[in-house]
C-alpha positions as CSV (number, residue, x, y, z in Angstrom):
1,M,126.0,94.9,105.7
2,M,124.5,98.2,107.0
3,P,125.6,99.4,110.4
4,E,123.2,99.4,113.4
5,M,120.3,97.7,111.5
6,D,119.9,95.7,108.3
7,G,117.9,96.8,105.3
8,L,114.8,94.9,106.4
9,Q,114.8,96.6,109.8
10,F,115.3,100.0,108.1
11,C,112.5,99.3,105.7
12,E,110.1,98.3,108.5
13,R,111.0,101.4,110.4
14,I,110.3,103.6,107.4
15,K,107.0,101.9,106.6
16,T,105.7,101.9,110.2
17,N,106.5,105.5,110.8
18,F,103.5,107.6,109.8
19,E,105.7,110.5,108.7
20,T,107.7,108.4,106.3
21,S,105.4,105.6,105.3
22,H,104.5,107.1,102.0
23,I,108.2,106.9,100.8
24,P,108.7,104.0,98.2
25,V,111.3,101.5,99.2
26,I,113.3,99.2,97.0
27,L,115.4,96.6,98.7
28,L,118.7,95.9,96.9
29,T,120.2,92.7,98.3
30,A,122.3,89.7,97.7
31,K,119.7,87.5,99.4
32,I,117.9,85.7,96.6
33,M,115.8,83.0,98.3
34,D,112.0,83.3,98.0
35,S,111.8,83.3,101.8
36,H,114.0,86.4,101.9
37,K,111.9,88.1,99.2
38,M,108.7,87.3,101.1
39,T,110.2,88.8,104.3
40,G,111.2,91.9,102.4
41,Y,107.7,92.4,101.1
42,L,106.1,91.7,104.5
43,T,108.2,94.5,106.0
44,G,106.5,96.9,103.5
45,A,109.1,97.0,100.6
46,D,107.6,98.2,97.3
47,D,110.1,96.1,95.3
48,Y,112.9,93.7,95.8
49,V,116.0,93.6,93.6
50,T,118.7,91.0,93.9
51,K,122.4,91.4,93.1
52,P,123.9,91.3,90.6
53,F,121.4,93.7,89.0
54,N,121.0,95.6,85.7
55,P,121.0,99.3,86.4
56,E,118.6,100.0,83.5
57,L,116.1,97.4,85.0
58,L,116.4,99.2,88.3
59,K,115.6,102.5,86.7
60,V,112.5,101.0,85.0
61,R,111.3,99.6,88.4
62,I,111.8,103.0,90.0
63,Q,109.8,104.6,87.1
64,N,107.0,102.1,87.6
65,L,106.8,103.0,91.3
66,L,106.7,106.7,90.5
67,N,104.0,106.0,87.9
68,Q,101.9,104.0,90.4
69,R,102.1,107.0,92.8
70,H,101.1,109.3,90.1
71,Q,98.0,107.1,89.3
72,L,97.2,106.9,93.0
73,R,97.2,110.7,93.2
74,K,95.1,111.0,90.0
75,K,92.6,108.4,91.3
76,F,92.3,110.2,94.7
77,N,91.7,113.6,93.0
78,N,89.2,112.2,90.5
79,D,87.2,110.4,93.2
80,F,87.6,113.4,95.5
81,L,86.3,115.9,93.0
82,L,83.5,113.7,91.9
83,S,82.1,113.1,95.3
84,P,83.8,114.4,98.5
85,K,81.6,112.3,100.7
86,E,82.2,109.0,98.9
87,V,86.0,109.1,98.4
88,K,87.4,105.7,99.3
89,L,91.1,105.2,100.2
90,M,92.7,101.9,100.6
91,S,96.3,102.0,101.9
92,P,97.2,102.7,105.6
93,D,99.0,105.9,104.5
94,E,95.8,107.3,103.1
95,E,93.7,106.6,106.3
96,M,95.0,110.1,107.3
97,L,93.5,111.5,104.1
98,Q,90.2,109.8,104.8
99,R,90.2,111.5,108.2
100,L,91.1,114.7,106.5
101,V,88.1,114.4,104.2
102,G,85.9,113.8,107.2
103,L,87.2,116.9,109.0
104,M,86.7,119.1,105.9
105,E,83.2,117.7,105.6
106,E,82.4,118.6,109.3
107,N,84.0,122.0,109.1
108,I,83.1,123.1,105.6
109,D,81.0,126.1,106.7
110,D,83.6,127.3,109.2
111,S,85.5,130.2,107.7
112,G,88.1,129.8,110.4
113,F,88.9,126.2,109.4
114,N,92.3,126.3,107.8
115,V,95.5,124.3,107.4
116,N,96.7,125.1,110.9
117,K,93.5,123.6,112.4
118,M,93.8,120.6,110.1
119,C,97.4,120.0,111.4
120,E,96.2,120.1,115.0
121,M,93.3,117.7,114.3
122,V,95.5,115.1,112.6
123,H,98.3,115.5,115.2
124,L,101.1,116.4,112.7
125,S,103.5,119.3,112.6
126,H,102.8,121.8,109.9
127,M,105.8,120.8,107.8
128,H,105.1,117.0,108.0
129,F,101.4,117.5,107.3
130,I,102.0,119.6,104.2
131,R,104.7,117.1,102.9
132,K,102.5,114.1,103.6
133,V,99.4,115.5,101.9
134,R,101.5,116.7,98.9
135,Q,103.2,113.3,98.5
136,L,99.9,111.5,98.5
137,T,97.7,113.8,96.5
138,G,99.9,116.2,94.6
139,K,98.2,119.1,96.3
140,T,98.9,121.2,99.3
141,P,96.4,121.0,102.2
142,S,95.1,124.5,101.3
143,E,94.6,123.5,97.7
144,L,92.8,120.4,98.8
145,L,90.5,122.4,101.1
146,K,89.8,124.9,98.4
147,S,88.9,122.2,95.9
148,F,86.6,120.5,98.5
149,R,84.8,123.7,99.2
150,M,84.4,124.6,95.5
151,K,83.1,121.2,94.6
152,R,80.5,121.4,97.3
153,A,79.6,124.9,96.2
154,Q,79.2,123.7,92.6
155,D,76.9,120.9,93.8
156,L,74.8,123.4,95.8
157,L,74.6,125.9,93.0
158,A,73.5,123.1,90.6
159,Q,70.4,122.5,92.9
160,Q,69.4,126.1,92.4
161,K,67.6,126.2,95.8
162,V,69.7,128.9,97.5
163,T,71.3,132.1,96.5
164,I,75.0,132.5,95.6
165,S,75.6,134.4,98.9
166,E,74.0,131.6,100.9
167,V,76.2,129.0,99.1
168,A,79.3,131.1,99.9
169,Y,78.4,131.0,103.6
170,Q,77.7,127.3,103.5
171,V,81.2,126.5,102.2
172,G,83.1,128.8,104.6
173,Y,83.3,132.2,102.8
174,D,82.1,135.2,104.8
175,L,82.6,137.5,101.7
176,P,80.7,136.6,98.6
177,N,83.2,138.5,96.4
178,S,86.0,136.4,97.8
179,F,84.0,133.2,97.1
180,S,83.3,134.3,93.5
181,R,87.0,134.9,92.9
182,V,88.0,131.5,94.1
183,F,85.2,129.8,92.3
184,R,86.3,131.4,89.0
185,Q,89.9,130.3,89.6
186,E,88.7,126.7,90.2
187,F,86.1,126.5,87.3
188,G,87.0,129.3,84.9
189,M,83.7,131.1,85.4
190,T,81.9,133.0,88.1
191,P,79.1,131.4,90.2
192,T,76.6,133.7,88.4
193,E,77.8,132.5,85.0
194,Y,77.7,128.9,86.2
195,V,74.1,129.3,87.4
196,E,73.1,131.1,84.2
197,G,74.6,128.2,82.2
198,L,72.4,125.7,84.0
199,K,69.3,127.6,82.9
200,N,70.2,127.5,79.2
């Protein structure tokens, strides 16, 4: 048995701590009754493996968990890029990302809104914030903010109602040249080229 606490208590502590709740947990135990398995899952375990176990089977289960996390990241980024306002996140871990999307929405035109301010607003240290966002999305917070701003800029440009400079200001860029450079990095073309393409 583990010292100080058993595996169930350890799992529960990981899954109820906001800073570690995104970490997948597999319980490896000799307790084989269904009631034990149910208790394990109720504490937040992602999988439950009983002894004796096949190491190859364990590897497959680990790979499945990693694949699920990858699909979750992919879904988040696809939904996020399609419509920043409508991204829907389900798990408790991602409630923080839902709040983050709201904060980016509220502050999109603020050129001073950056990762440090996001950290303060979600009440996490800089290190934990970056780690959490990267684990859940595959992006750093700064990459996420840049993608959010560029997607909004693309939507505004597509409407062809305001100038490129005005769009730059609306998505938090004081310098249009800087905006154009980031837009090109994101979409492979300048804002001018994007607008011209819409006219053709």
